[in-house]
Backbone bond lengths (Angstrom), bond angles and torsions (degrees), N, CA, C in turn:
res aa  C-N    CA-C-N  psi(-1)  N-CA   C-N-CA  omega(-1)  CA-C   N-CA-C  phi
1 M - - - 1.455 - - 1.534 108.60 -
2 H 1.294 115.31 133.58 1.466 121.82 -176.82 1.534 109.98 -78.31
3 P 1.330 118.27 149.86 1.476 120.28 178.41 1.534 113.05 -57.99
4 L 1.335 117.20 -28.43 1.467 119.50 177.35 1.530 111.31 -66.12
5 D 1.330 116.04 -33.26 1.465 119.09 177.06 1.527 110.64 -65.40
6 H 1.316 116.62 -37.35 1.468 120.19 176.37 1.532 110.53 -64.84
7 I 1.332 116.06 -40.08 1.472 119.75 178.07 1.526 109.99 -62.88
8 R 1.350 116.78 -42.41 1.467 120.29 178.43 1.524 110.78 -61.24
9 D 1.334 116.36 -45.85 1.464 119.90 -179.53 1.525 111.39 -63.46
10 D 1.339 116.80 -40.85 1.470 120.26 177.79 1.525 110.84 -63.72
11 A 1.329 116.23 -42.47 1.466 120.24 -179.21 1.521 110.71 -63.94
12 L 1.325 116.99 -45.41 1.468 119.92 -179.45 1.526 111.28 -65.77
13 A 1.324 116.98 -35.74 1.468 120.06 177.48 1.526 110.47 -67.57
14 D 1.334 117.01 -42.15 1.469 120.03 178.43 1.525 111.38 -65.62
15 I 1.326 116.74 -37.90 1.467 120.44 178.67 1.519 110.05 -65.73
16 A 1.324 116.58 -42.54 1.468 119.92 -179.36 1.522 111.72 -67.07
17 S 1.332 117.26 -31.47 1.462 119.67 -177.65 1.530 112.89 -91.33
18 A 1.337 118.22 0.68 1.470 121.13 179.70 1.522 109.47 -64.75
19 S 1.338 115.44 132.19 1.465 119.82 -175.98 1.522 113.19 -92.58
20 D 1.330 117.79 -23.06 1.462 120.15 177.93 1.529 109.19 -154.48
21 E 1.330 115.82 -177.26 1.465 120.16 -174.47 1.529 112.94 -69.72
22 R 1.323 117.75 -30.25 1.470 119.44 178.41 1.521 110.75 -66.39
23 V 1.316 116.63 -43.64 1.471 120.53 178.47 1.527 109.35 -64.15
24 L 1.319 116.20 -40.25 1.460 120.44 179.04 1.530 111.10 -63.39
25 E 1.327 116.88 -38.58 1.467 120.40 177.32 1.527 110.77 -65.51
26 S 1.321 117.39 -38.84 1.469 119.38 177.94 1.533 110.65 -66.85
27 V 1.320 117.52 -34.40 1.467 120.68 175.92 1.530 109.53 -65.87
28 R 1.333 116.43 -41.79 1.468 119.95 178.66 1.530 111.04 -60.56
29 V 1.326 116.35 -44.03 1.465 120.44 179.13 1.524 110.32 -65.95
30 K 1.323 116.47 -38.24 1.466 121.04 -177.98 1.531 111.41 -62.17
31 F 1.330 116.55 -36.86 1.457 119.20 -175.71 1.528 113.75 -104.01
32 L 1.338 118.19 -34.38 1.460 120.41 -174.41 1.525 114.14 -112.59
33 G 1.327 118.07 -7.61 1.462 121.35 -177.31 1.520 112.51 -72.13
34 R 1.333 116.16 -173.63 1.469 120.81 -178.05 1.519 112.62 -59.56
35 G 1.306 116.43 -44.58 1.463 119.74 179.61 1.512 111.45 -98.27
36 G 1.328 117.15 19.72 1.456 121.59 -176.34 1.516 113.14 -72.49
37 K 1.315 113.90 165.49 1.464 119.59 -176.31 1.529 112.11 -65.75
38 L 1.329 117.17 -39.24 1.468 118.76 179.46 1.523 111.12 -71.65
39 T 1.310 117.34 -32.44 1.466 120.79 176.87 1.526 110.14 -67.42
40 E 1.321 116.65 -37.91 1.467 119.97 176.64 1.527 110.43 -61.46
41 W 1.331 116.07 -40.20 1.459 119.14 179.11 1.523 110.64 -68.12
42 S 1.322 117.41 -33.08 1.471 119.31 176.13 1.520 110.47 -63.21
43 E 1.325 116.54 -37.14 1.464 120.17 178.09 1.531 111.33 -73.06
44 K 1.334 116.99 -30.98 1.472 120.42 178.37 1.524 111.58 -69.81
45 M 1.328 116.55 -20.16 1.467 120.64 -177.92 1.530 111.46 -59.55
46 R 1.317 117.56 -28.25 1.464 121.05 -178.90 1.527 111.62 -63.72
47 S 1.324 115.56 -34.19 1.462 119.15 -175.99 1.530 112.93 -89.96
48 L 1.308 117.94 -3.96 1.468 120.45 -179.56 1.528 110.51 -77.93
49 P 1.336 116.59 154.14 1.467 119.52 175.14 1.535 110.83 -66.45
50 K 1.321 115.84 156.83 1.463 121.38 -176.98 1.525 112.59 -59.02
51 E 1.316 117.25 -32.69 1.460 120.40 -176.36 1.525 111.13 -68.96
52 E 1.315 117.66 -33.52 1.466 120.98 -176.06 1.530 112.83 -86.66
53 K 1.315 117.67 -21.98 1.465 120.81 -174.05 1.533 113.96 -56.62
54 P 1.346 120.18 -47.58 1.471 118.00 -178.50 1.529 113.43 -62.68
55 A 1.316 116.43 -41.96 1.469 119.54 -178.43 1.527 110.94 -67.69
56 I 1.320 116.60 -44.44 1.468 120.53 -179.90 1.530 109.79 -67.24
57 G 1.334 116.98 -40.19 1.465 120.55 178.66 1.517 111.97 -62.49
58 R 1.338 116.58 -42.90 1.459 121.17 177.99 1.532 110.49 -62.54
59 L 1.336 115.84 -45.78 1.463 121.04 179.16 1.529 110.83 -63.30
60 L 1.319 116.50 -41.04 1.463 121.25 179.37 1.531 110.87 -63.07
61 N 1.328 117.15 -43.45 1.468 120.56 178.57 1.522 111.96 -66.03
62 E 1.332 116.95 -39.89 1.465 120.21 177.93 1.526 110.81 -62.41
63 I 1.328 116.21 -44.30 1.466 120.43 -179.26 1.521 110.16 -65.64
64 R 1.327 117.33 -41.06 1.465 121.07 178.47 1.541 110.13 -61.56
65 T 1.326 116.55 -41.48 1.464 120.95 179.16 1.525 111.16 -65.41
66 V 1.327 116.66 -43.98 1.466 120.96 -179.48 1.528 110.56 -64.23
67 V 1.322 116.94 -44.70 1.467 120.96 -178.67 1.528 110.44 -65.88
68 T 1.330 117.18 -42.70 1.465 120.74 178.79 1.527 110.90 -62.61
69 A 1.325 117.16 -43.39 1.465 120.47 179.15 1.526 110.95 -64.36
70 A 1.327 117.35 -39.65 1.466 120.53 179.12 1.526 110.73 -65.72
71 I 1.324 117.28 -39.60 1.470 120.50 178.54 1.527 110.19 -65.50
72 E 1.328 117.17 -43.01 1.467 120.15 179.98 1.522 111.63 -64.45
73 S 1.329 117.27 -41.78 1.465 119.07 -179.98 1.527 111.14 -67.73
74 R 1.324 116.77 -37.02 1.476 120.07 177.89 1.529 110.43 -67.96
75 T 1.334 117.33 -38.12 1.461 121.06 176.61 1.525 110.37 -62.62
76 E 1.322 117.07 -42.98 1.467 120.61 178.07 1.523 111.09 -63.31
77 S 1.331 117.13 -37.31 1.467 118.91 178.84 1.525 110.64 -67.37
78 F 1.344 117.48 -37.10 1.471 119.94 176.13 1.524 110.64 -64.27
79 R 1.326 117.05 -41.82 1.470 120.30 179.03 1.521 111.04 -65.64
80 A 1.326 117.18 -39.08 1.463 120.28 178.49 1.527 110.71 -65.42
81 E 1.335 116.95 -38.33 1.469 120.17 177.08 1.523 110.98 -63.71
82 K 1.339 116.73 -42.51 1.466 120.11 178.23 1.523 111.03 -62.07
83 Q 1.326 116.10 -43.17 1.458 120.16 -178.01 1.526 110.56 -67.02
84 S 1.315 118.01 -41.66 1.464 119.81 179.56 1.522 110.70 -67.44
85 A 1.332 117.50 -33.91 1.464 120.16 176.42 1.521 110.56 -67.37
86 A 1.325 117.08 -38.05 1.467 120.34 178.68 1.522 110.76 -67.87
87 V 1.318 117.09 -38.69 1.464 120.75 179.48 1.526 110.25 -69.73
88 A 1.324 117.16 -33.48 1.465 120.45 -179.59 1.523 111.56 -67.24
89 N 1.333 117.73 -24.79 1.462 121.10 -179.42 1.524 113.44 -81.55
90 I 1.311 118.64 -6.60 1.462 121.58 -179.29 1.525 109.01 -80.13
91 D 1.335 116.37 127.82 1.462 121.91 178.21 1.521 108.42 -96.60
92 L 1.339 116.02 108.90 1.453 120.50 -176.97 1.524 113.01 -75.73
93 S 1.333 117.52 -11.82 1.462 119.43 -179.41 1.527 112.39 -82.55
94 L 1.331 118.12 -12.61 1.457 120.84 178.57 1.526 110.09 -73.25
95 P 1.332 117.16 148.55 1.466 118.40 178.18 1.529 110.34 -69.47
96 G 1.298 114.95 150.48 1.456 119.91 -179.99 1.513 111.41 -77.18
97 T 1.300 115.55 177.21 1.457 119.28 177.81 1.524 108.72 -75.34
98 P 1.333 117.43 137.69 1.466 119.23 -178.54 1.530 110.46 -68.76
99 H 1.313 114.36 148.94 1.457 119.31 178.53 1.519 109.45 -76.18
100 E 1.294 115.75 140.31 1.456 120.75 176.65 1.526 108.18 -75.14
101 R 1.318 115.59 135.42 1.452 118.98 175.70 1.510 107.79 -79.00
102 G 1.286 116.11 151.51 1.452 120.51 -178.41 1.519 112.00 -74.12
103 A 1.298 116.75 175.88 1.464 123.00 178.98 1.520 108.58 -118.75
104 L 1.326 114.88 161.84 1.454 119.54 177.22 1.524 109.92 -69.98
105 H 1.306 114.32 154.64 1.458 120.63 177.01 1.529 108.62 -63.53
106 P 1.321 118.83 144.73 1.469 120.67 -178.52 1.534 113.67 -55.95
107 L 1.330 118.23 -35.36 1.470 119.80 177.76 1.524 110.99 -67.37
108 T 1.327 116.72 -38.76 1.464 120.17 177.66 1.520 110.00 -65.92
109 Q 1.318 117.41 -39.06 1.471 120.42 177.54 1.525 110.98 -61.88
110 M 1.323 117.21 -43.48 1.469 120.34 179.67 1.523 110.97 -66.62
111 L 1.334 118.22 -38.72 1.464 121.41 177.37 1.521 110.30 -62.41
112 D 1.332 117.29 -44.07 1.469 120.67 178.64 1.523 111.10 -63.29
113 R 1.322 117.69 -39.78 1.471 120.59 178.93 1.529 111.24 -65.66
114 S 1.332 116.01 -42.92 1.469 118.21 -179.26 1.525 111.20 -68.02
115 I 1.323 118.61 -36.37 1.471 121.23 176.07 1.519 109.82 -63.55
116 A 1.340 116.70 -41.45 1.470 119.70 178.67 1.527 110.71 -62.78
117 I 1.318 117.68 -39.41 1.471 121.02 179.03 1.524 110.35 -64.06
118 F 1.336 117.27 -46.02 1.467 119.97 -179.75 1.530 111.76 -66.22
119 R 1.327 118.09 -34.07 1.474 120.12 177.51 1.524 110.21 -65.38
120 R 1.342 117.27 -39.38 1.468 119.73 177.42 1.528 111.28 -65.35
121 M 1.333 116.36 -27.90 1.461 120.04 178.71 1.528 111.34 -80.87
122 G 1.341 118.78 -7.16 1.455 121.90 176.70 1.510 114.79 107.83
123 F 1.284 119.19 -0.96 1.456 121.39 178.60 1.525 110.09 -79.57
124 V 1.335 114.68 159.75 1.457 121.62 179.34 1.526 107.53 -118.84
125 L 1.308 115.82 141.31 1.462 120.65 177.79 1.511 108.14 -83.40
126 A 1.315 116.32 123.42 1.457 121.16 179.90 1.514 108.18 -117.67
127 E 1.302 115.99 130.63 1.454 121.23 178.49 1.521 109.16 -82.93
128 A 1.290 117.91 167.22 1.461 123.17 -173.53 1.529 114.03 -58.82
129 P 1.317 122.01 -47.35 1.473 119.23 -178.03 1.533 112.83 -65.00
130 D 1.334 118.36 -22.02 1.462 120.19 -179.39 1.525 111.94 -69.83
131 I 1.311 117.66 -29.14 1.459 118.75 -175.82 1.517 113.12 -110.75
132 E 1.317 118.26 3.52 1.455 120.13 179.44 1.528 109.27 -85.00
133 T 1.283 114.59 94.09 1.475 120.55 174.48 1.520 107.23 -128.81
134 E 1.333 115.70 169.78 1.457 118.58 178.43 1.519 110.78 -62.90
135 W 1.311 116.22 -36.43 1.456 120.49 -178.92 1.529 111.15 -62.72
136 H 1.360 116.95 -43.14 1.460 120.34 -177.06 1.526 113.50 -82.56
137 C 1.298 117.34 -28.47 1.466 119.67 -176.36 1.527 112.55 -84.38
138 F 1.385 117.94 -33.57 1.464 118.02 -173.58 1.475 110.72 -119.07
């Protein structure tokens, strides 16, 4: 078994045993970060003989892909747990928020204000049928 296989197994075990997202992030840094174990192996590739480089490079890329996919799936499971916990705290028996009633159109508001002003001045509001007589129309 190649040392990279041991690194993959260690990474997958650490990912599976991560208790929250912070621990998972530290696992990601430990294996995929700048000073991570897989990054160290990428730097070791320079000193390897030409015959071994393609096989080790292929194995390194496969392990990086597997570890990244495992971290992403574990992150999604943590997010799903958080969301289900948030949904579980919602009490459906409580009344909902009341709907806001609408407001009058701004032109209607101005008409009402001007009518109120004229009423205070002593005028009376007369509707159309009240003033439609022969005297006023013709």
